[in-house]
PDBQT receptor file of N, H, CA, C and O in Angstrom, charges set to zero:
ATOM      1  N   MET A   1      -6.749  55.417 241.756  1.00  0.00    +0.000 N 
ATOM      2  CA  MET A   1      -5.518  56.058 241.696  1.00  0.00    +0.000 C 
ATOM      3  C   MET A   1      -4.446  55.548 241.013  1.00  0.00    +0.000 C 
ATOM      4  O   MET A   1      -4.305  54.327 241.088  1.00  0.00    +0.000 OA
ATOM      5  N   ILE A   2      -3.593  56.220 240.317  1.00  0.00    +0.000 N 
ATOM      6  H   ILE A   2      -3.708  57.211 240.257  1.00  0.00    +0.000 HD
ATOM      7  CA  ILE A   2      -2.558  55.800 239.663  1.00  0.00    +0.000 C 
ATOM      8  C   ILE A   2      -1.301  55.649 240.574  1.00  0.00    +0.000 C 
ATOM      9  O   ILE A   2      -0.914  56.624 241.219  1.00  0.00    +0.000 OA
ATOM     10  N   LYS A   3      -0.598  54.344 240.648  1.00  0.00    +0.000 N 
ATOM     11  H   LYS A   3      -0.913  53.552 240.124  1.00  0.00    +0.000 HD
ATOM     12  CA  LYS A   3       0.560  54.244 241.457  1.00  0.00    +0.000 C 
ATOM     13  C   LYS A   3       1.684  53.638 240.805  1.00  0.00    +0.000 C 
ATOM     14  O   LYS A   3       1.418  53.054 239.755  1.00  0.00    +0.000 OA
ATOM     15  N   VAL A   4       2.833  53.641 241.169  1.00  0.00    +0.000 N 
ATOM     16  H   VAL A   4       3.050  54.115 242.022  1.00  0.00    +0.000 HD
ATOM     17  CA  VAL A   4       3.981  53.204 240.718  1.00  0.00    +0.000 C 
ATOM     18  C   VAL A   4       3.932  51.659 240.846  1.00  0.00    +0.000 C 
ATOM     19  O   VAL A   4       3.662  51.142 241.930  1.00  0.00    +0.000 OA
ATOM     20  N   GLY A   5       4.187  50.943 239.766  1.00  0.00    +0.000 N 
ATOM     21  H   GLY A   5       4.407  51.363 238.885  1.00  0.00    +0.000 HD
ATOM     22  CA  GLY A   5       4.171  49.434 239.815  1.00  0.00    +0.000 C 
ATOM     23  C   GLY A   5       2.805  48.985 239.443  1.00  0.00    +0.000 C 
ATOM     24  O   GLY A   5       2.607  47.783 239.266  1.00  0.00    +0.000 OA
ATOM     25  N   LYS A   6       1.787  49.902 239.301  1.00  0.00    +0.000 N 
ATOM     26  H   LYS A   6       1.947  50.879 239.445  1.00  0.00    +0.000 HD
ATOM     27  CA  LYS A   6       0.570  49.241 239.135  1.00  0.00    +0.000 C 
ATOM     28  C   LYS A   6       0.290  49.474 237.423  1.00  0.00    +0.000 C 
ATOM     29  O   LYS A   6       0.913  50.331 236.797  1.00  0.00    +0.000 OA
ATOM     30  N   LYS A   7      -0.673  48.634 236.823  1.00  0.00    +0.000 N 
ATOM     31  H   LYS A   7      -1.179  47.937 237.332  1.00  0.00    +0.000 HD
ATOM     32  CA  LYS A   7      -0.989  48.835 235.434  1.00  0.00    +0.000 C 
ATOM     33  C   LYS A   7      -1.741  50.160 235.349  1.00  0.00    +0.000 C 
ATOM     34  O   LYS A   7      -2.511  50.551 236.226  1.00  0.00    +0.000 OA
ATOM     35  N   ALA A   8      -1.442  50.861 234.155  1.00  0.00    +0.000 N 
ATOM     36  H   ALA A   8      -0.816  50.543 233.442  1.00  0.00    +0.000 HD
ATOM     37  CA  ALA A   8      -2.004  52.229 233.865  1.00  0.00    +0.000 C 
ATOM     38  C   ALA A   8      -3.487  51.963 233.365  1.00  0.00    +0.000 C 
ATOM     39  O   ALA A   8      -3.695  50.925 232.738  1.00  0.00    +0.000 OA
ATOM     40  N   PRO A   9      -4.477  52.803 233.597  1.00  0.00    +0.000 N 
ATOM     41  CA  PRO A   9      -5.774  52.636 233.010  1.00  0.00    +0.000 C 
ATOM     42  C   PRO A   9      -5.779  52.706 231.443  1.00  0.00    +0.000 C 
ATOM     43  O   PRO A   9      -4.836  53.315 230.938  1.00  0.00    +0.000 OA
ATOM     44  N   ASP A  10      -6.557  52.254 230.753  1.00  0.00    +0.000 N 
ATOM     45  H   ASP A  10      -7.324  51.759 231.162  1.00  0.00    +0.000 HD
ATOM     46  CA  ASP A  10      -6.631  52.204 229.344  1.00  0.00    +0.000 C 
ATOM     47  C   ASP A  10      -7.085  53.659 228.896  1.00  0.00    +0.000 C 
ATOM     48  O   ASP A  10      -8.104  54.148 229.384  1.00  0.00    +0.000 OA
ATOM     49  N   PHE A  11      -6.399  54.276 228.060  1.00  0.00    +0.000 N 
ATOM     50  H   PHE A  11      -5.571  53.879 227.664  1.00  0.00    +0.000 HD
ATOM     51  CA  PHE A  11      -6.974  55.602 227.585  1.00  0.00    +0.000 C 
ATOM     52  C   PHE A  11      -6.732  55.813 226.127  1.00  0.00    +0.000 C 
ATOM     53  O   PHE A  11      -5.975  55.058 225.516  1.00  0.00    +0.000 OA
ATOM     54  N   THR A  12      -7.361  56.836 225.528  1.00  0.00    +0.000 N 
ATOM     55  H   THR A  12      -7.976  57.449 226.025  1.00  0.00    +0.000 HD
ATOM     56  CA  THR A  12      -7.145  57.253 224.213  1.00  0.00    +0.000 C 
ATOM     57  C   THR A  12      -6.600  58.561 224.057  1.00  0.00    +0.000 C 
ATOM     58  O   THR A  12      -7.080  59.453 224.758  1.00  0.00    +0.000 OA
ATOM     59  N   ALA A  13      -5.633  58.845 223.218  1.00  0.00    +0.000 N 
ATOM     60  H   ALA A  13      -5.244  58.121 222.649  1.00  0.00    +0.000 HD
ATOM     61  CA  ALA A  13      -4.920  60.254 223.240  1.00  0.00    +0.000 C 
ATOM     62  C   ALA A  13      -4.613  60.696 221.926  1.00  0.00    +0.000 C 
ATOM     63  O   ALA A  13      -4.537  59.737 221.159  1.00  0.00    +0.000 OA
ATOM     64  N   GLN A  14      -4.401  61.843 221.357  1.00  0.00    +0.000 N 
ATOM     65  H   GLN A  14      -4.463  62.622 221.980  1.00  0.00    +0.000 HD
ATOM     66  CA  GLN A  14      -3.835  62.254 220.226  1.00  0.00    +0.000 C 
ATOM     67  C   GLN A  14      -2.405  62.245 220.399  1.00  0.00    +0.000 C 
ATOM     68  O   GLN A  14      -1.792  62.542 221.424  1.00  0.00    +0.000 OA
ATOM     69  N   ALA A  15      -1.870  61.819 219.130  1.00  0.00    +0.000 N 
ATOM     70  H   ALA A  15      -2.369  61.578 218.298  1.00  0.00    +0.000 HD
ATOM     71  CA  ALA A  15      -0.301  61.762 219.056  1.00  0.00    +0.000 C 
ATOM     72  C   ALA A  15       0.028  62.315 217.642  1.00  0.00    +0.000 C 
ATOM     73  O   ALA A  15      -0.760  62.310 216.696  1.00  0.00    +0.000 OA
ATOM     74  N   TYR A  16       1.340  62.809 217.625  1.00  0.00    +0.000 N 
ATOM     75  H   TYR A  16       1.980  62.814 218.393  1.00  0.00    +0.000 HD
ATOM     76  CA  TYR A  16       1.876  63.242 216.512  1.00  0.00    +0.000 C 
ATOM     77  C   TYR A  16       2.700  62.370 215.768  1.00  0.00    +0.000 C 
ATOM     78  O   TYR A  16       3.799  62.230 216.306  1.00  0.00    +0.000 OA
ATOM     79  N   SER A  17       2.546  61.683 214.633  1.00  0.00    +0.000 N 
ATOM     80  H   SER A  17       1.654  61.796 214.196  1.00  0.00    +0.000 HD
ATOM     81  CA  SER A  17       3.323  60.589 214.135  1.00  0.00    +0.000 C 
ATOM     82  C   SER A  17       3.483  60.656 212.596  1.00  0.00    +0.000 C 
ATOM     83  O   SER A  17       2.491  60.613 211.869  1.00  0.00    +0.000 OA
ATOM     84  N   LYS A  18       4.704  60.760 212.119  1.00  0.00    +0.000 N 
ATOM     85  H   LYS A  18       5.510  60.795 212.710  1.00  0.00    +0.000 HD
ATOM     86  CA  LYS A  18       4.845  60.632 210.657  1.00  0.00    +0.000 C 
ATOM     87  C   LYS A  18       4.153  61.896 209.890  1.00  0.00    +0.000 C 
ATOM     88  O   LYS A  18       3.656  61.806 208.767  1.00  0.00    +0.000 OA
ATOM     89  N   GLY A  19       4.194  62.974 210.598  1.00  0.00    +0.000 N 
ATOM     90  H   GLY A  19       4.597  63.046 211.511  1.00  0.00    +0.000 HD
ATOM     91  CA  GLY A  19       3.664  64.251 210.016  1.00  0.00    +0.000 C 
ATOM     92  C   GLY A  19       2.190  64.537 210.056  1.00  0.00    +0.000 C 
ATOM     93  O   GLY A  19       1.600  65.408 209.416  1.00  0.00    +0.000 OA
ATOM     94  N   GLU A  20       1.631  63.583 210.994  1.00  0.00    +0.000 N 
ATOM     95  H   GLU A  20       2.110  62.876 211.514  1.00  0.00    +0.000 HD
ATOM     96  CA  GLU A  20       0.155  63.901 211.065  1.00  0.00    +0.000 C 
ATOM     97  C   GLU A  20      -0.263  63.490 212.506  1.00  0.00    +0.000 C 
ATOM     98  O   GLU A  20       0.439  62.828 213.270  1.00  0.00    +0.000 OA
ATOM     99  N   PHE A  21      -1.573  64.004 212.782  1.00  0.00    +0.000 N 
ATOM    100  H   PHE A  21      -2.143  64.541 212.161  1.00  0.00    +0.000 HD
ATOM    101  CA  PHE A  21      -2.046  63.673 214.289  1.00  0.00    +0.000 C 
ATOM    102  C   PHE A  21      -2.867  62.526 214.083  1.00  0.00    +0.000 C 
ATOM    103  O   PHE A  21      -3.680  62.453 213.162  1.00  0.00    +0.000 OA
ATOM    104  N   VAL A  22      -2.650  61.554 214.998  1.00  0.00    +0.000 N 
ATOM    105  H   VAL A  22      -1.989  61.614 215.746  1.00  0.00    +0.000 HD
ATOM    106  CA  VAL A  22      -3.389  60.274 215.019  1.00  0.00    +0.000 C 
ATOM    107  C   VAL A  22      -3.825  59.984 216.460  1.00  0.00    +0.000 C 
ATOM    108  O   VAL A  22      -3.251  60.499 217.419  1.00  0.00    +0.000 OA
ATOM    109  N   SER A  23      -5.051  58.985 216.602  1.00  0.00    +0.000 N 
ATOM    110  H   SER A  23      -5.517  58.566 215.822  1.00  0.00    +0.000 HD
ATOM    111  CA  SER A  23      -5.425  58.654 217.804  1.00  0.00    +0.000 C 
ATOM    112  C   SER A  23      -4.835  57.255 218.185  1.00  0.00    +0.000 C 
ATOM    113  O   SER A  23      -4.857  56.276 217.439  1.00  0.00    +0.000 OA
ATOM    114  N   VAL A  24      -4.318  57.289 219.419  1.00  0.00    +0.000 N 
ATOM    115  H   VAL A  24      -4.300  58.084 220.025  1.00  0.00    +0.000 HD
ATOM    116  CA  VAL A  24      -3.788  56.010 219.932  1.00  0.00    +0.000 C 
ATOM    117  C   VAL A  24      -4.434  55.559 221.192  1.00  0.00    +0.000 C 
ATOM    118  O   VAL A  24      -4.967  56.347 221.973  1.00  0.00    +0.000 OA
ATOM    119  N   GLN A  25      -4.381  54.372 221.358  1.00  0.00    +0.000 N 
ATOM    120  H   GLN A  25      -3.948  53.732 220.723  1.00  0.00    +0.000 HD
ATOM    121  CA  GLN A  25      -5.089  53.792 222.565  1.00  0.00    +0.000 C 
ATOM    122  C   GLN A  25      -4.109  52.895 223.214  1.00  0.00    +0.000 C 
ATOM    123  O   GLN A  25      -3.449  52.084 222.564  1.00  0.00    +0.000 OA
ATOM    124  N   LEU A  26      -4.007  53.046 224.578  1.00  0.00    +0.000 N 
ATOM    125  H   LEU A  26      -4.544  53.705 225.106  1.00  0.00    +0.000 HD
ATOM    126  CA  LEU A  26      -2.947  52.174 225.285  1.00  0.00    +0.000 C 
ATOM    127  C   LEU A  26      -3.027  50.676 225.213  1.00  0.00    +0.000 C 
ATOM    128  O   LEU A  26      -2.030  49.962 225.326  1.00  0.00    +0.000 OA
ATOM    129  N   SER A  27      -4.348  50.184 225.006  1.00  0.00    +0.000 N 
ATOM    130  H   SER A  27      -5.157  50.764 224.915  1.00  0.00    +0.000 HD
ATOM    131  CA  SER A  27      -4.548  48.930 225.019  1.00  0.00    +0.000 C 
ATOM    132  C   SER A  27      -4.084  48.292 223.630  1.00  0.00    +0.000 C 
ATOM    133  O   SER A  27      -4.119  47.070 223.490  1.00  0.00    +0.000 OA
ATOM    134  N   GLU A  28      -3.705  49.027 222.737  1.00  0.00    +0.000 N 
ATOM    135  H   GLU A  28      -3.677  50.020 222.851  1.00  0.00    +0.000 HD
ATOM    136  CA  GLU A  28      -3.175  48.683 221.519  1.00  0.00    +0.000 C 
ATOM    137  C   GLU A  28      -1.710  48.138 221.625  1.00  0.00    +0.000 C 
ATOM    138  O   GLU A  28      -1.185  47.409 220.784  1.00  0.00    +0.000 OA
ATOM    139  N   TYR A  29      -1.159  48.565 222.709  1.00  0.00    +0.000 N 
ATOM    140  H   TYR A  29      -1.586  49.157 223.393  1.00  0.00    +0.000 HD
ATOM    141  CA  TYR A  29       0.364  48.166 223.036  1.00  0.00    +0.000 C 
ATOM    142  C   TYR A  29       0.269  47.042 224.178  1.00  0.00    +0.000 C 
ATOM    143  O   TYR A  29       1.315  46.896 224.810  1.00  0.00    +0.000 OA
ATOM    144  N   LEU A  30      -0.622  46.363 224.486  1.00  0.00    +0.000 N 
ATOM    145  H   LEU A  30      -1.472  46.481 223.972  1.00  0.00    +0.000 HD
ATOM    146  CA  LEU A  30      -0.820  45.475 225.597  1.00  0.00    +0.000 C 
ATOM    147  C   LEU A  30       0.344  44.378 225.336  1.00  0.00    +0.000 C 
ATOM    148  O   LEU A  30       0.409  43.873 224.215  1.00  0.00    +0.000 OA
ATOM    149  N   GLY A  31       1.164  44.039 226.233  1.00  0.00    +0.000 N 
ATOM    150  H   GLY A  31       1.111  44.449 227.143  1.00  0.00    +0.000 HD
ATOM    151  CA  GLY A  31       2.092  43.030 226.085  1.00  0.00    +0.000 C 
ATOM    152  C   GLY A  31       3.483  43.698 225.673  1.00  0.00    +0.000 C 
ATOM    153  O   GLY A  31       4.507  43.014 225.684  1.00  0.00    +0.000 OA
ATOM    154  N   LYS A  32       3.504  45.023 225.317  1.00  0.00    +0.000 N 
ATOM    155  H   LYS A  32       2.672  45.579 225.309  1.00  0.00    +0.000 HD
ATOM    156  CA  LYS A  32       4.810  45.630 224.893  1.00  0.00    +0.000 C 
ATOM    157  C   LYS A  32       5.318  46.577 225.846  1.00  0.00    +0.000 C 
ATOM    158  O   LYS A  32       4.582  47.077 226.697  1.00  0.00    +0.000 OA
ATOM    159  N   TRP A  33       6.639  46.871 225.737  1.00  0.00    +0.000 N 
ATOM    160  H   TRP A  33       7.237  46.465 225.046  1.00  0.00    +0.000 HD
ATOM    161  CA  TRP A  33       7.085  48.075 226.712  1.00  0.00    +0.000 C 
ATOM    162  C   TRP A  33       6.539  49.389 226.174  1.00  0.00    +0.000 C 
ATOM    163  O   TRP A  33       6.591  49.575 224.958  1.00  0.00    +0.000 OA
ATOM    164  N   VAL A  34       6.072  50.224 226.892  1.00  0.00    +0.000 N 
ATOM    165  H   VAL A  34       6.030  50.073 227.880  1.00  0.00    +0.000 HD
ATOM    166  CA  VAL A  34       5.594  51.574 226.553  1.00  0.00    +0.000 C 
ATOM    167  C   VAL A  34       6.273  52.459 227.424  1.00  0.00    +0.000 C 
ATOM    168  O   VAL A  34       6.438  52.143 228.602  1.00  0.00    +0.000 OA
ATOM    169  N   LEU A  35       6.736  53.673 226.912  1.00  0.00    +0.000 N 
ATOM    170  H   LEU A  35       6.602  53.929 225.955  1.00  0.00    +0.000 HD
ATOM    171  CA  LEU A  35       7.189  54.814 227.759  1.00  0.00    +0.000 C 
ATOM    172  C   LEU A  35       6.146  56.007 227.498  1.00  0.00    +0.000 C 
ATOM    173  O   LEU A  35       6.010  56.398 226.338  1.00  0.00    +0.000 OA
ATOM    174  N   LEU A  36       5.513  56.512 228.379  1.00  0.00    +0.000 N 
ATOM    175  H   LEU A  36       5.623  56.195 229.321  1.00  0.00    +0.000 HD
ATOM    176  CA  LEU A  36       4.654  57.525 228.389  1.00  0.00    +0.000 C 
ATOM    177  C   LEU A  36       5.471  58.864 228.967  1.00  0.00    +0.000 C 
ATOM    178  O   LEU A  36       6.140  58.949 229.997  1.00  0.00    +0.000 OA
ATOM    179  N   CYS A  37       5.220  59.780 228.059  1.00  0.00    +0.000 N 
ATOM    180  H   CYS A  37       4.676  59.711 227.222  1.00  0.00    +0.000 HD
ATOM    181  CA  CYS A  37       5.905  61.188 228.371  1.00  0.00    +0.000 C 
ATOM    182  C   CYS A  37       4.934  62.302 228.300  1.00  0.00    +0.000 C 
ATOM    183  O   CYS A  37       4.178  62.337 227.329  1.00  0.00    +0.000 OA
ATOM    184  N   PHE A  38       4.861  63.252 229.249  1.00  0.00    +0.000 N 
ATOM    185  H   PHE A  38       5.475  63.223 230.038  1.00  0.00    +0.000 HD
ATOM    186  CA  PHE A  38       3.859  64.290 229.251  1.00  0.00    +0.000 C 
ATOM    187  C   PHE A  38       4.522  65.465 229.694  1.00  0.00    +0.000 C 
ATOM    188  O   PHE A  38       5.124  65.527 230.766  1.00  0.00    +0.000 OA
ATOM    189  N   TYR A  39       4.411  66.484 228.806  1.00  0.00    +0.000 N 
ATOM    190  H   TYR A  39       3.922  66.434 227.935  1.00  0.00    +0.000 HD
ATOM    191  CA  TYR A  39       4.876  67.818 229.133  1.00  0.00    +0.000 C 
ATOM    192  C   TYR A  39       4.042  68.864 228.674  1.00  0.00    +0.000 C 
ATOM    193  O   TYR A  39       4.018  69.044 227.457  1.00  0.00    +0.000 OA
ATOM    194  N   PRO A  40       3.309  69.636 229.448  1.00  0.00    +0.000 N 
ATOM    195  CA  PRO A  40       2.472  70.690 229.085  1.00  0.00    +0.000 C 
ATOM    196  C   PRO A  40       3.126  71.715 228.315  1.00  0.00    +0.000 C 
ATOM    197  O   PRO A  40       4.277  72.061 228.582  1.00  0.00    +0.000 OA
ATOM    198  N   GLY A  41       2.365  72.292 227.240  1.00  0.00    +0.000 N 
ATOM    199  H   GLY A  41       1.430  72.010 227.023  1.00  0.00    +0.000 HD
ATOM    200  CA  GLY A  41       2.977  73.416 226.599  1.00  0.00    +0.000 C 
ATOM    201  C   GLY A  41       3.515  73.061 225.099  1.00  0.00    +0.000 C 
ATOM    202  O   GLY A  41       3.776  73.921 224.258  1.00  0.00    +0.000 OA
ATOM    203  N   ASP A  42       3.623  71.819 224.925  1.00  0.00    +0.000 N 
ATOM    204  H   ASP A  42       3.410  71.121 225.608  1.00  0.00    +0.000 HD
ATOM    205  CA  ASP A  42       4.083  71.429 223.574  1.00  0.00    +0.000 C 
ATOM    206  C   ASP A  42       3.104  71.870 222.388  1.00  0.00    +0.000 C 
ATOM    207  O   ASP A  42       1.881  71.805 222.512  1.00  0.00    +0.000 OA
ATOM    208  N   PHE A  43       3.658  72.267 221.376  1.00  0.00    +0.000 N 
ATOM    209  H   PHE A  43       4.651  72.320 221.275  1.00  0.00    +0.000 HD
ATOM    210  CA  PHE A  43       2.834  72.780 220.334  1.00  0.00    +0.000 C 
ATOM    211  C   PHE A  43       2.245  74.156 220.629  1.00  0.00    +0.000 C 
ATOM    212  O   PHE A  43       1.368  74.557 219.865  1.00  0.00    +0.000 OA
ATOM    213  N   THR A  44       2.587  74.842 221.540  1.00  0.00    +0.000 N 
ATOM    214  H   THR A  44       3.300  74.516 222.161  1.00  0.00    +0.000 HD
ATOM    215  CA  THR A  44       2.000  76.189 221.823  1.00  0.00    +0.000 C 
ATOM    216  C   THR A  44       2.938  77.217 221.685  1.00  0.00    +0.000 C 
ATOM    217  O   THR A  44       4.137  76.958 221.574  1.00  0.00    +0.000 OA
ATOM    218  N   PHE A  45       2.465  78.462 221.681  1.00  0.00    +0.000 N 
ATOM    219  H   PHE A  45       1.491  78.672 221.772  1.00  0.00    +0.000 HD
ATOM    220  CA  PHE A  45       3.380  79.476 221.336  1.00  0.00    +0.000 C 
ATOM    221  C   PHE A  45       3.739  80.294 222.798  1.00  0.00    +0.000 C 
ATOM    222  O   PHE A  45       3.971  81.503 222.768  1.00  0.00    +0.000 OA
ATOM    223  N   VAL A  46       3.758  79.679 223.821  1.00  0.00    +0.000 N 
ATOM    224  H   VAL A  46       3.570  78.697 223.845  1.00  0.00    +0.000 HD
ATOM    225  CA  VAL A  46       4.089  80.263 225.150  1.00  0.00    +0.000 C 
ATOM    226  C   VAL A  46       5.488  80.478 225.219  1.00  0.00    +0.000 C 
ATOM    227  O   VAL A  46       5.990  80.958 226.236  1.00  0.00    +0.000 OA
TER     228      VAL A  46
């Protein structure tokens, strides 16, 4: 279970960067500050 103050599990996700979709993995940013934001409905026509 994910809890505040605990390490996030490693995962891979699609991201939109510099005009294209790319695959990013959380472990690529080990030792760096990372802000994760999620909001459903992005890039949809709802």
